[in-house]
VEXKOL-185115 format. One record per residue (C-alpha): residue number from 1; residue in one letter; x, y, z. Coordinates in pm, 1 decimal, padded with zeros to 6 digits. Example, Ala and Ser with C-alpha at 12.3 -4.5 7.8 and 13.67 -1.06 7.14 Angstrom:
% residues 2
SITE    i  aa         X         Y         Z
SITE    1   A   01230.0  -00450.0   00780.0
SITE    2   S   01367.0  -00106.0   00714.0
END
This chain:
% residues 481
SITE    i  aa         X         Y         Z
SITE    1   X  -01807.0   00127.8   00099.4
SITE    2   X  -02127.7  -00000.5   00218.4
SITE    3   X  -02155.5  -00207.0   00543.7
SITE    4   X  -02399.6  -00487.5   00616.8
SITE    5   X  -02461.0  -00413.1   00984.4
SITE    6   X  -02776.4  -00213.1   01070.4
SITE    7   X  -02606.6   00013.9   01299.8
SITE    8   X  -02431.0   00181.5   01022.6
SITE    9   X  -02692.8   00198.3   00761.0
SITE   10   X  -02810.5   00549.0   00856.3
SITE   11   X  -02464.0   00703.0   00867.7
SITE   12   X  -02404.6   00742.4   00485.2
SITE   13   X  -02736.2   00929.1   00462.5
SITE   14   X  -02644.4   01170.1   00717.4
SITE   15   X  -02297.8   01215.0   00567.5
SITE   16   X  -02445.2   01275.6   00218.5
SITE   17   X  -02685.2   01526.2   00363.9
SITE   18   X  -02393.9   01721.8   00532.8
SITE   19   X  -02186.1   01716.0   00217.5
SITE   20   X  -02479.1   01839.3   00013.7
SITE   21   X  -02547.2   02119.4   00236.0
SITE   22   X  -02182.6   02230.1   00252.6
SITE   23   X  -02147.3   02189.6  -00137.7
SITE   24   X  -02455.0   02417.3  -00198.4
SITE   25   X  -02312.7   02671.1   00064.5
SITE   26   X  -01980.8   02674.7  -00147.9
SITE   27   X  -02175.9   02695.3  -00471.1
SITE   28   X  -02360.9   02998.9  -00343.3
SITE   29   X  -02032.3   03138.3  -00224.1
SITE   30   X  -01871.2   03080.7  -00567.5
SITE   31   X  -02172.2   03233.2  -00739.4
SITE   32   X  -02146.5   03538.1  -00529.8
SITE   33   X  -01790.3   03582.3  -00593.7
SITE   34   X  -01834.6   03582.2  -00965.3
SITE   35   X  -02137.5   03804.1  -00943.4
SITE   36   X  -02374.3   03536.4  -01091.0
SITE   37   X  -02706.5   03432.6  -00972.9
SITE   38   X  -02673.3   03163.9  -00700.3
SITE   39   X  -02928.4   02933.6  -00888.5
SITE   40   X  -03065.1   02906.3  -01222.4
SITE   41   X  -03348.3   02694.3  -01356.5
SITE   42   X  -03241.0   02359.1  -01511.7
SITE   43   X  -03161.0   02393.9  -01878.7
SITE   44   X  -03078.1   02770.7  -01847.2
SITE   45   X  -02738.7   02887.8  -01989.3
SITE   46   X  -02585.3   02948.2  -01654.1
SITE   47   X  -02686.1   02610.0  -01524.9
SITE   48   X  -02515.6   02439.7  -01827.8
SITE   49   X  -02183.7   02617.2  -01751.3
SITE   50   X  -02142.2   02454.5  -01420.9
SITE   51   X  -01944.3   02134.4  -01443.4
SITE   52   X  -02070.7   01837.8  -01229.0
SITE   53   X  -01835.3   01592.4  -01054.6
SITE   54   X  -01574.2   01410.5  -01285.8
SITE   55   X  -01744.8   01188.3  -01552.3
SITE   56   X  -01662.5   00843.3  -01555.9
SITE   57   X  -01432.4   00768.2  -01863.4
SITE   58   X  -01402.4   01146.1  -01946.5
SITE   59   X  -01103.5   01209.3  -02138.5
SITE   60   X  -00840.6   01485.2  -02063.1
SITE   61   X  -00707.8   01656.1  -02361.4
SITE   62   X  -00349.8   01746.1  -02403.3
SITE   63   X  -00257.9   02096.9  -02287.9
SITE   64   X  -00496.3   02138.2  -01994.2
SITE   65   X  -00333.4   02191.7  -01654.0
SITE   66   X  -00650.6   02117.8  -01452.2
SITE   67   X  -01012.2   01990.6  -01507.3
SITE   68   X  -01217.6   02287.5  -01613.3
SITE   69   X  -01501.3   02368.2  -01396.9
SITE   70   X  -01382.3   02203.4  -01093.6
SITE   71   X  -01209.3   02300.4  -00756.8
SITE   72   X  -01089.5   02071.0  -00485.9
SITE   73   X  -01188.8   02164.2  -00131.7
SITE   74   X  -01065.1   01990.3   00183.4
SITE   75   X  -01262.9   02072.8   00485.1
SITE   76   X  -01066.4   01885.3   00756.5
SITE   77   X  -00698.8   01789.0   00799.8
SITE   78   X  -00648.3   01414.7   00675.1
SITE   79   X  -00978.1   01404.1   00508.4
SITE   80   X  -01029.9   01351.0   00137.9
SITE   81   X  -01122.1   01656.7  -00059.5
SITE   82   X  -01443.1   01722.2  -00232.7
SITE   83   X  -01507.0   01830.4  -00592.9
SITE   84   X  -01699.7   02162.6  -00607.3
SITE   85   X  -01832.6   02257.7  -00951.3
SITE   86   X  -01781.3   02620.9  -01053.2
SITE   87   X  -01861.7   02777.1  -01386.2
SITE   88   X  -01629.3   02683.0  -01669.0
SITE   89   X  -01590.0   03035.8  -01768.2
SITE   90   X  -01436.5   03118.1  -01423.6
SITE   91   X  -01084.0   03127.0  -01329.7
SITE   92   X  -01035.6   02822.2  -01111.9
SITE   93   X  -00711.8   02924.5  -00952.0
SITE   94   X  -00862.2   03260.2  -00833.7
SITE   95   X  -01170.1   03089.4  -00716.0
SITE   96   X  -00962.7   02849.8  -00511.2
SITE   97   X  -00747.7   03120.2  -00357.8
SITE   98   X  -01072.3   03288.9  -00233.9
SITE   99   X  -01228.3   02989.2  -00102.0
SITE  100   X  -00904.8   02902.5   00100.3
SITE  101   X  -00959.4   03221.4   00299.5
SITE  102   X  -01286.8   03111.8   00395.5
SITE  103   X  -01350.0   02972.3   00759.4
SITE  104   X  -01375.2   02589.0   00778.2
SITE  105   X  -01165.3   02542.6   00475.3
SITE  106   X  -00823.6   02376.9   00521.1
SITE  107   X  -00728.2   02412.3   00148.1
SITE  108   X  -00857.4   02462.7  -00203.1
SITE  109   X  -00699.9   02429.6  -00541.5
SITE  110   X  -00798.0   02358.2  -00921.2
SITE  111   X  -00841.8   01992.2  -00983.8
SITE  112   X  -00467.5   01971.1  -01131.9
SITE  113   X  -00392.5   01701.5  -01392.5
SITE  114   X  -00099.1   01459.9  -01359.6
SITE  115   X   00065.1   01313.1  -01662.7
SITE  116   X   00225.9   00988.8  -01707.4
SITE  117   X   00648.1   01012.9  -01622.6
SITE  118   X   02297.6  -01744.4  -00917.1
SITE  119   X   01974.7  -01894.0  -00986.3
SITE  120   X   01879.3  -01765.8  -01347.9
SITE  121   X   01527.8  -01764.8  -01478.5
SITE  122   X   01454.7  -01936.1  -01801.8
SITE  123   X   01249.2  -01668.7  -01992.3
SITE  124   X   01382.1  -01674.2  -02336.1
SITE  125   X   01372.8  -01292.5  -02415.8
SITE  126   X   01126.6  -01341.0  -02721.0
SITE  127   X   00790.1  -01231.7  -02808.7
SITE  128   X   00521.7  -01475.3  -02690.5
SITE  129   X   00419.8  -01729.9  -02773.3
SITE  130   X   00775.0  -01815.0  -02895.5
SITE  131   X   00978.6  -01992.9  -02637.2
SITE  132   X   01330.1  -01996.8  -02778.5
SITE  133   X   01637.9  -02067.9  -02592.0
SITE  134   X   01686.9  -02062.7  -02210.2
SITE  135   X   01758.5  -01743.7  -02033.0
SITE  136   X   01784.8  -01524.1  -02341.1
SITE  137   X   01631.6  -01248.6  -02127.5
SITE  138   X   01986.4  -01155.5  -02005.3
SITE  139   X   02082.9  -01005.1  -02343.7
SITE  140   X   01792.5  -00784.1  -02350.9
SITE  141   X   01729.5  -00677.4  -01995.7
SITE  142   X   02046.3  -00503.0  -01925.4
SITE  143   X   01876.3  -00301.7  -01644.5
SITE  144   X   01868.6  -00624.7  -01425.9
SITE  145   X   02239.2  -00727.9  -01445.5
SITE  146   X   02532.2  -00646.6  -01204.9
SITE  147   X   02795.8  -00407.3  -01280.3
SITE  148   X   03080.3  -00646.5  -01161.1
SITE  149   X   03428.9  -00543.7  -01303.1
SITE  150   X   03275.1  -00247.4  -01504.5
SITE  151   X   03241.9  -00069.4  -01162.4
SITE  152   X   03504.8  -00246.3  -00957.9
SITE  153   X   03826.0  -00362.3  -01140.4
SITE  154   X   03897.2  -00599.4  -00856.5
SITE  155   X   03562.5  -00792.4  -00940.0
SITE  156   X   03529.5  -01093.4  -01139.6
SITE  157   X   03451.5  -01011.7  -01514.7
SITE  158   X   03139.7  -01138.9  -01668.3
SITE  159   X   02993.3  -01104.7  -02038.4
SITE  160   X   02664.3  -01046.4  -01874.8
SITE  161   X   02712.4  -00736.4  -01687.8
SITE  162   X   02615.3  -00366.5  -01721.8
SITE  163   X   02706.0  -00038.6  -01601.1
SITE  164   X   02354.6   00061.4  -01579.9
SITE  165   X   02226.6  -00249.6  -01416.7
SITE  166   X   02040.4  -00273.7  -01086.7
SITE  167   X   02205.4  -00594.8  -00964.3
SITE  168   X   01866.9  -00778.6  -00958.2
SITE  169   X   02016.4  -01139.4  -01001.2
SITE  170   X   02194.8  -01114.5  -00673.8
SITE  171   X   01869.5  -00978.2  -00510.3
SITE  172   X   01684.0  -01271.7  -00643.6
SITE  173   X   01937.3  -01515.4  -00466.3
SITE  174   X   01924.5  -01324.1  -00153.1
SITE  175   X   01544.6  -01341.9  -00141.7
SITE  176   X   01550.7  -01725.5  -00233.4
SITE  177   X   01775.2  -01765.5   00059.7
SITE  178   X   01550.2  -01571.1   00284.6
SITE  179   X   01233.1  -01789.2   00179.7
SITE  180   X   01059.4  -01506.8  -00000.1
SITE  181   X   01149.1  -01558.7  -00362.3
SITE  182   X   01076.7  -01264.4  -00579.9
SITE  183   X   00942.5  -01057.5  -00286.4
SITE  184   X   00662.4  -01316.6  -00240.1
SITE  185   X   00355.6  -01171.1  -00075.9
SITE  186   X   00444.9  -00802.3  -00074.0
SITE  187   X   00153.1  -00584.0  -00209.9
SITE  188   X   00246.4  -00323.0  -00468.0
SITE  189   X  -00025.9  -00093.8  -00586.6
SITE  190   X   00028.8   00050.6  -00924.7
SITE  191   X  -00144.7   00398.9  -00961.2
SITE  192   X  -00143.9   00437.8  -01331.4
SITE  193   X  -00343.7   00382.1  -01662.7
SITE  194   X  -00462.9   00030.8  -01554.0
SITE  195   X  -00312.5  -00314.1  -01607.1
SITE  196   X  -00392.5  -00576.1  -01875.8
SITE  197   X  -00437.0  -00839.2  -01599.7
SITE  198   X  -00732.6  -01022.1  -01717.6
SITE  199   X  -00952.8  -01105.1  -02006.4
SITE  200   X  -01284.9  -00910.3  -02047.7
SITE  201   X  -01529.3  -00937.0  -02316.3
SITE  202   X  -01379.6  -00923.8  -02663.7
SITE  203   X  -01181.2  -00598.7  -02608.7
SITE  204   X  -00932.2  -00697.3  -02347.7
SITE  205   X  -00685.2  -00979.0  -02312.3
SITE  206   X  -00456.6  -01071.1  -02030.3
SITE  207   X  -00082.6  -01000.5  -02093.8
SITE  208   X   00037.0  -01350.0  -02182.2
SITE  209   X   00354.5  -01307.8  -01945.9
SITE  210   X   00135.6  -01217.5  -01646.2
SITE  211   X   00038.5  -01469.4  -01413.6
SITE  212   X  -00322.6  -01439.5  -01284.2
SITE  213   X  -00213.4  -01538.3  -00938.0
SITE  214   X  -00004.5  -01203.7  -00926.9
SITE  215   X  -00304.9  -00973.4  -00909.9
SITE  216   X  -00520.1  -00864.0  -00629.6
SITE  217   X  -00839.0  -00680.6  -00669.3
SITE  218   X  -00804.3  -00328.3  -00785.9
SITE  219   X  -01028.4  -00039.0  -00871.0
SITE  220   X  -01080.7   00194.3  -01164.7
SITE  221   X  -01121.3   00556.8  -01057.2
SITE  222   X  -01159.6   00672.5  -01421.7
SITE  223   X  -01455.2   00464.7  -01506.6
SITE  224   X  -01566.8   00427.5  -01134.9
SITE  225   X  -01596.6   00048.4  -01150.8
SITE  226   X  -01394.4  -00287.2  -01035.6
SITE  227   X  -01209.5  -00343.8  -01362.7
SITE  228   X  -00890.0  -00125.7  -01386.4
SITE  229   X  -00805.8  -00234.4  -01736.6
SITE  230   X  -00537.9  -00046.3  -01946.3
SITE  231   X  -00631.0   00139.8  -02248.0
SITE  232   X  -00296.1   00316.1  -02271.3
SITE  233   X  -00025.4   00069.6  -02201.7
SITE  234   X   00164.9   00275.8  -01960.3
SITE  235   X   00060.5   00098.4  -01642.3
SITE  236   X   00088.6  -00247.5  -01815.6
SITE  237   X   00445.0  -00186.3  -01875.0
SITE  238   X   00514.0  -00073.6  -01519.8
SITE  239   X   00335.2  -00373.6  -01365.1
SITE  240   X   00546.6  -00585.6  -01606.1
SITE  241   X   00869.8  -00423.6  -01474.9
SITE  242   X   00779.9  -00478.9  -01133.5
SITE  243   X   00613.0  -00826.2  -01146.6
SITE  244   X   00614.8  -00987.7  -01489.9
SITE  245   X   00589.0  -01371.1  -01463.8
SITE  246   X   00946.4  -01500.0  -01421.1
SITE  247   X   01101.6  -01847.1  -01492.2
SITE  248   X   00791.0  -01950.0  -01691.1
SITE  249   X   00981.8  -02013.6  -02020.0
SITE  250   X   00811.1  -01722.9  -02177.4
SITE  251   X   00900.1  -01363.4  -02268.1
SITE  252   X   01090.0  -01149.5  -02018.1
SITE  253   X   01141.5  -01140.7  -01635.4
SITE  254   X   01001.0  -00905.2  -01362.7
SITE  255   X   01209.3  -00774.1  -01084.8
SITE  256   X   00988.3  -00848.8  -00784.0
SITE  257   X   00807.8  -01134.8  -00955.3
SITE  258   X   00661.0  -01281.3  -00635.6
SITE  259   X   00487.1  -00967.5  -00536.2
SITE  260   X   00118.0  -00907.1  -00569.3
SITE  261   X   00009.3  -00608.5  -00781.8
SITE  262   X  -00304.1  -00402.0  -00695.6
SITE  263   X  -00387.9  -00230.1  -01014.3
SITE  264   X  -00547.3   00114.2  -00947.9
SITE  265   X  -00653.3   00321.7  -01257.1
SITE  266   X  -00629.0   00694.0  -01219.2
SITE  267   X  -00506.1   00775.4  -01572.2
SITE  268   X  -00721.1   00795.8  -01882.1
SITE  269   X  -00623.2   00662.1  -02226.8
SITE  270   X  -00465.1   00992.9  -02319.3
SITE  271   X  -00217.0   00964.4  -02033.3
SITE  272   X  -00376.3   01221.4  -01801.4
SITE  273   X  -00531.4   01203.7  -01442.1
SITE  274   X  -00711.1   01449.7  -01234.0
SITE  275   X  -00593.6   01529.4  -00874.4
SITE  276   X  -00931.7   01407.3  -00738.0
SITE  277   X  -00896.2   01047.8  -00887.7
SITE  278   X  -00514.5   01036.7  -00787.1
SITE  279   X  -00600.6   01124.1  -00429.3
SITE  280   X  -00894.6   00864.4  -00420.3
SITE  281   X  -00654.1   00609.8  -00561.9
SITE  282   X  -00385.2   00678.3  -00295.7
SITE  283   X  -00630.7   00651.1  -00008.9
SITE  284   X  -00798.9   00342.1  -00152.9
SITE  285   X  -00469.9   00167.2  -00207.6
SITE  286   X  -00351.3   00246.6   00143.8
SITE  287   X  -00686.9   00133.7   00291.8
SITE  288   X  -00663.2  -00193.5   00084.6
SITE  289   X  -00345.9  -00336.5   00196.1
SITE  290   X  -00078.1  -00192.8  -00025.4
SITE  291   X   00285.8  -00213.4   00116.4
SITE  292   X   00418.2   00004.4  -00167.0
SITE  293   X   00251.7   00253.1  -00412.9
SITE  294   X   00425.1   00330.2  -00741.5
SITE  295   X   00318.1   00664.2  -00884.0
SITE  296   X   00485.3   00703.6  -01236.3
SITE  297   X   00291.0   01027.7  -01294.4
SITE  298   X   00358.3   01402.9  -01248.8
SITE  299   X   00195.3   01718.1  -01200.8
SITE  300   X   00327.3   02052.5  -01347.0
SITE  301   X   00650.9   02194.7  -01200.5
SITE  302   X   00595.0   02406.4  -00896.1
SITE  303   X   00240.2   02278.8  -00828.9
SITE  304   X   00131.3   02299.0  -00470.9
SITE  305   X  -00155.5   02059.7  -00390.5
SITE  306   X  -00225.5   02038.1  -00002.4
SITE  307   X  -00497.8   01771.2  -00042.8
SITE  308   X  -00254.4   01557.3  -00226.3
SITE  309   X   00009.1   01603.5   00043.8
SITE  310   X  -00252.0   01499.3   00294.0
SITE  311   X  -00348.9   01184.0   00115.9
SITE  312   X   00025.4   01098.8   00082.5
SITE  313   X   00082.2   01158.0   00456.2
SITE  314   X  -00220.4   00939.0   00524.0
SITE  315   X  -00066.3   00646.4   00329.6
SITE  316   X   00274.1   00713.6   00482.5
SITE  317   X   00123.2   00698.4   00840.1
SITE  318   X  -00023.2   00362.1   00744.1
SITE  319   X   00327.2   00238.1   00668.6
SITE  320   X   00308.7   00245.6   00285.1
SITE  321   X   00636.5   00297.0   00103.7
SITE  322   X   00564.4   00583.1  -00149.7
SITE  323   X   00766.1   00596.4  -00484.0
SITE  324   X   00735.5   00858.8  -00752.2
SITE  325   X   00880.8   00946.1  -01083.7
SITE  326   X   01063.4   01280.8  -01066.3
SITE  327   X   00927.5   01387.0  -01412.4
SITE  328   X   01093.3   01403.9  -01736.8
SITE  329   X   01270.0   01701.2  -01919.7
SITE  330   X   01027.2   01801.5  -02192.6
SITE  331   X   00709.6   01706.0  -02018.6
SITE  332   X   00809.7   01886.2  -01689.9
SITE  333   X   01046.2   02172.1  -01617.1
SITE  334   X   01151.9   02058.1  -01280.7
SITE  335   X   01103.6   01750.1  -01059.6
SITE  336   X   00735.0   01761.9  -00946.0
SITE  337   X   00462.5   01609.4  -00726.7
SITE  338   X   00402.6   01365.6  -00627.5
SITE  339   X   00767.8   01269.1  -00621.7
SITE  340   X   00869.3   01604.2  -00445.0
SITE  341   X   00586.0   01548.5  -00192.0
SITE  342   X   00687.6   01473.4   00179.9
SITE  343   X   00740.4   01116.4   00241.9
SITE  344   X   00778.7   01003.8  -00127.4
SITE  345   X   01100.9   00860.4  -00279.3
SITE  346   X   01175.8   01086.7  -00586.1
SITE  347   X   01335.5   00887.1  -00857.4
SITE  348   X   01540.3   00996.2  -01160.6
SITE  349   X   01651.4   00790.4  -01464.8
SITE  350   X   01971.5   00638.9  -01582.1
SITE  351   X   02084.5   00467.5  -01901.3
SITE  352   X   02252.2   00136.8  -02008.9
SITE  353   X   02580.3   00328.2  -01969.7
SITE  354   X   02523.9   00406.1  -01588.3
SITE  355   X   02485.5   00774.2  -01667.7
SITE  356   X   02210.5   01025.2  -01628.1
SITE  357   X   01960.9   01009.0  -01908.7
SITE  358   X   01882.8   01330.5  -02107.8
SITE  359   X   01526.8   01319.7  -01977.8
SITE  360   X   01621.0   01321.5  -01612.7
SITE  361   X   01683.4   01621.9  -01417.9
SITE  362   X   02015.3   01744.4  -01254.5
SITE  363   X   01857.6   01848.4  -00939.3
SITE  364   X   01902.8   01800.6  -00554.9
SITE  365   X   01530.1   01707.4  -00537.3
SITE  366   X   01616.2   01363.0  -00667.6
SITE  367   X   01664.7   01100.4  -00392.9
SITE  368   X   01788.5   00817.8  -00599.2
SITE  369   X   01826.3   00692.6  -00966.1
SITE  370   X   01735.8   00372.0  -01133.3
SITE  371   X   01740.5   00233.0  -01474.7
SITE  372   X   01490.7   00423.5  -01704.4
SITE  373   X   01670.2   00366.0  -02042.2
SITE  374   X   01712.1   00586.4  -02333.5
SITE  375   X   01992.1   00842.4  -02446.5
SITE  376   X   02268.7   00960.5  -02199.7
SITE  377   X   02384.8   01310.3  -02142.2
SITE  378   X   02676.7   01452.6  -02309.3
SITE  379   X   02906.8   01455.7  -02007.2
SITE  380   X   02889.7   01073.4  -01990.6
SITE  381   X   03220.8   00921.5  -02005.7
SITE  382   X   03092.9   00581.9  -02137.3
SITE  383   X   02917.5   00441.8  -02432.3
SITE  384   X   02642.4   00190.3  -02462.4
SITE  385   X   02356.9   00096.4  -02678.0
SITE  386   X   02124.3   00301.8  -02454.7
SITE  387   X   01829.6   00074.1  -02497.2
SITE  388   X   01502.9   00127.0  -02336.6
SITE  389   X   01344.9  -00080.3  -02069.2
SITE  390   X   01215.9  -00400.3  -02228.8
SITE  391   X   00901.0  -00605.7  -02101.8
SITE  392   X   00634.9  -00792.4  -02260.8
SITE  393   X   00364.6  -00514.4  -02266.5
SITE  394   X   00079.6  -00368.3  -02486.0
SITE  395   X   00172.3  -00285.6  -02851.6
SITE  396   X   00016.4   00033.2  -03001.3
SITE  397   X  -00217.2   00085.5  -02701.5
SITE  398   X  -00402.6  -00226.5  -02806.7
SITE  399   X  -00543.9  -00426.1  -02499.1
SITE  400   X  -00539.3  -00729.9  -02720.4
SITE  401   X  -00189.0  -00717.2  -02861.6
SITE  402   X   00138.7  -00778.1  -02664.6
SITE  403   X   00494.4  -00794.1  -02750.1
SITE  404   X   00849.5  -00663.9  -02670.8
SITE  405   X   00916.5  -00307.9  -02804.0
SITE  406   X   01237.7  -00089.7  -02741.6
SITE  407   X   01023.1   00215.1  -02695.2
SITE  408   X   00975.3   00252.8  -02324.9
SITE  409   X   01215.7   00490.6  -02127.0
SITE  410   X   01184.6   00758.0  -01875.9
SITE  411   X   01155.3   00826.6  -01492.2
SITE  412   X   00838.6   00625.6  -01512.2
SITE  413   X   01022.7   00302.4  -01568.4
SITE  414   X   01295.6   00394.9  -01310.4
SITE  415   X   01017.2   00443.6  -01039.2
SITE  416   X   00898.2   00096.3  -01117.7
SITE  417   X   01251.8  -00044.9  -01039.3
SITE  418   X   01259.4   00130.1  -00708.1
SITE  419   X   00902.9   00016.9  -00617.8
SITE  420   X   01016.5  -00341.1  -00684.8
SITE  421   X   01319.3  -00270.3  -00490.4
SITE  422   X   01106.9  -00148.8  -00189.9
SITE  423   X   00911.2  -00470.1  -00215.3
SITE  424   X   01233.9  -00677.9  -00211.0
SITE  425   X   01378.5  -00504.0   00085.2
SITE  426   X   01040.4  -00546.0   00270.9
SITE  427   X   01049.6  -00919.0   00178.7
SITE  428   X   01398.6  -00989.9   00282.2
SITE  429   X   01505.1  -01001.7   00640.8
SITE  430   X   01742.3  -00694.6   00631.1
SITE  431   X   01515.0  -00465.3   00829.1
SITE  432   X   01443.4  -00702.7   01104.5
SITE  433   X   01184.1  -00529.1   01312.4
SITE  434   X   01225.7  -00170.3   01175.2
SITE  435   X   00978.3  -00205.7   00884.8
SITE  436   X   00871.7   00145.2   00829.5
SITE  437   X   00874.6   00354.0   00495.3
SITE  438   X   01158.3   00556.2   00644.8
SITE  439   X   01351.5   00242.2   00697.3
SITE  440   X   01313.1   00113.3   00341.4
SITE  441   X   01401.0   00456.9   00210.8
SITE  442   X   01721.4   00451.0   00425.1
SITE  443   X   01821.3   00094.7   00296.1
SITE  444   X   01759.6   00183.4  -00059.9
SITE  445   X   01953.6   00498.5  -00048.6
SITE  446   X   02212.8   00373.5   00179.2
SITE  447   X   02306.0   00088.4  -00048.9
SITE  448   X   02295.5   00272.7  -00387.0
SITE  449   X   02626.6   00307.7  -00578.1
SITE  450   X   02753.3   00639.7  -00692.7
SITE  451   X   02940.5   00660.6  -01022.8
SITE  452   X   03287.4   00807.5  -00963.8
SITE  453   X   03245.3   01077.5  -01217.2
SITE  454   X   02941.0   01215.0  -01037.2
SITE  455   X   03037.4   01171.8  -00683.5
SITE  456   X   03184.4   01530.4  -00635.6
SITE  457   X   02869.9   01693.1  -00763.6
SITE  458   X   02576.8   01714.4  -00513.4
SITE  459   X   02350.3   01833.8  -00791.2
SITE  460   X   02446.0   01573.2  -01038.0
SITE  461   X   02095.3   01436.6  -01045.9
SITE  462   X   02196.7   01098.7  -00909.7
SITE  463   X   02085.3   01157.8  -00551.1
SITE  464   X   02221.8   00876.4  -00348.7
SITE  465   X   02332.1   00692.2  -00667.7
SITE  466   X   02213.0   00413.2  -00861.3
SITE  467   X   01981.8   00149.0  -00697.4
SITE  468   X   02171.6  -00165.9  -00617.3
SITE  469   X   01922.7  -00425.9  -00523.9
SITE  470   X   02179.8  -00698.3  -00448.8
SITE  471   X   02331.5  -00482.1  -00183.0
SITE  472   X   01984.8  -00355.6  -00064.6
SITE  473   X   01889.1  -00719.1   00014.2
SITE  474   X   02206.7  -00856.0   00154.6
SITE  475   X   02143.3  -00928.7   00514.6
SITE  476   X   02511.3  -00932.6   00576.8
SITE  477   X   02558.3  -00573.6   00484.5
SITE  478   X   02509.1  -00326.4   00762.1
SITE  479   X   02458.1   00043.0   00719.1
SITE  480   X   02647.2   00265.7   00944.7
SITE  481   X   02599.8   00636.1   01046.0
END
């Protein structure tokens, strides 16, 4: 950030000089460790093996665990880490271990890579620009419906109910009564592959079921510019789940449709993102007014990244609610960061039948579950169509083509429900004066509903249960204990 006042003009120069000297010292240390010359003339083979900082727009290839030729070094607690280039022929993990023992270094690690993880609206549930019949979304967005008599035999029966629903309709009513319809004004940062939030040249179009008023200025840490546009589709679907335009006679609905979305691009078109970019994204979102940060992305199982934990703690201490997808079986082997990092709500995924999804982990690390769609586990006592999470989103990764596809399921989608739920809790009057991230977490977990068949198993993977936004935003419901 550059400041206009003269008193601050010289400071960036001083900081850059300090960082340069520190980086040169570490480069010399790394070279000595690897028994290489500390300096080579430009154009020599040794000079060409050292990777510079992350290149804007550089793609990460499938199968890579971390960015080759880079180590992240943190020099002081609470500070953002720096990227230190190392020869691409070196072992980044070994280099990081040795550097971490040096005085003046808080932590060092490879630059790990994360992967992507009774008012009724009139939205017709049809592909834009079709308008169709009123409120057709209810037949397609099972994830927003109440459970009613399917969960409580004494409750009234309704044809529009779902065992796996998050009771969003009741939450909409509660927030309208509180004067904050759709979580109006709450700011949710979506750290992802970008969002189709605007037209840009000939290559990008705004999702037709997004309102331009929904979006606040964001940032693209992959391209290093102010236009976090989506080239993958994942981030657009996450943003649509949270805040798709609602009651506009078009497409489908969003959960916290009154919230403001801050798009923060940290994931490339292949679905990968470096630790360095993700850390910068977290800190930037925290410094730019985010109330909630959604992180539908995961590092590998067992990965320890102190600099990431530091960035998350920084955001948490600024009052930001942190939500992370726990990861998907097949892509990960256990729940993983950032979901399992301190202060983050770890989210698993459930199906239309209200059961744990096949991709979701049975693990006590899960804090809460939410609709993620897809197939249910074999022990599920109920049956359903097991549809995915439907939104108007990008089709075939084409930023000019939008529609409704039944292809999106996973803990990424589940995390979006919890981020939207956090926004709704913040917008409601249920927390009174206790508005910190711990209070939001307590409210969401304390009002979740646990399926009876899983209640006796603490490692069922349900955590506190399935998110129930009608209960979470009900000001008449007081938590005890």
